[in-house]
N, C-alpha and C positions, 0 to 999 in steps of 0.2 A: 812438676805442676803447675798451670796455671791457676790462682784463683778464678770462682768465678763469679761473673761480674752482675751488677744487679738488673742491669739492661739485657742481657742475655736469658735471666727468668722470666723477666717479663714478656716480653717479645710473641711467645708462642701464644700467650693470653688476649694481650692488643690486639695482634694483627686479624684473628679471627671477627671480634668485635670492630674492627674498624671496617672490616669487609662487608661483615652483615648490614650495619649504618649507611653504608655506600649503596647497600644492592636494594634496600627497603627503601632508602632514599630517590632512586633512580627509578625504581617501580611504581613507586607512588606518583610521580611526576610523569612515566609514560602513560599510565592510567587516569591520568587528570588530565592528560590532552586528550588522550582518545574519549573519555566520557564527554568532553566538551564538544571534541569536534562530531560525535554522535549527537548531541542535544541541539547542535546548531542545523544537523542533515537533517533531522527529523523536524524542525520550524520550516523548514525547505521542502522537506518532503510530502508532508503529509498531507497540506492544503493543495497540492500540486495532482497526487495521487488522489483527494476526495472531486476534484476538477476534472481529470484524465478519466479514471474508471468508471463513472458514469456514460460517458459518451462511447465507448465499445461496443454495450448491447445496446444502445438507442442505433448504433449504426448498423448493427445485425439485423435489429428489426425493422428500419429503414428498408434495408436491402431486401428482407423477405416481402414485404408490403407491396414497395413499387419496383420489384422485379419482372413482373408476369408479364404477359404480353399486352400490346396496346389493342388489339382486337376486341370486337365487343360480339358475343354469340347470342345470334338472335334469338335461337329455344329459350336459353337460359334468361335472358332479359323479357321475353314475355312471360314466363314463368313468374319472375320476380315482380313486372309491372301488373300481372293480373291477383296478385296475391298483395300486392299493394292497393290495388285499385276494388276489391273485392270490396261488397259490403258486409258488415260485421254487424249481426243481429245483437238488437239493445241498445243502438249506437248511434246519437244524432249525428246529421248530417256534418255538421259543425266543427266535429271532434275527429274526424275520419282524416 
């Protein structure tokens, strides 16, 4: 039989430690790159979202307000005109 060598006894201990070290280093580098890219994207995306997101409700409101027909309904316009021009009790003429 051959005498066991010193390298053969240490090898099962050193290899897992070396692999673990490599895995930790690679994972650290990958996570650093991922977090750095997320940080850079957040710097670019957040101001853009702050500009774009208020525009969407504004366009919906503008469409709702200006979507109606362009005809003037005379009976409704007459009621509104009468309500505006009606005298208000205890109100001076210059404030109407």
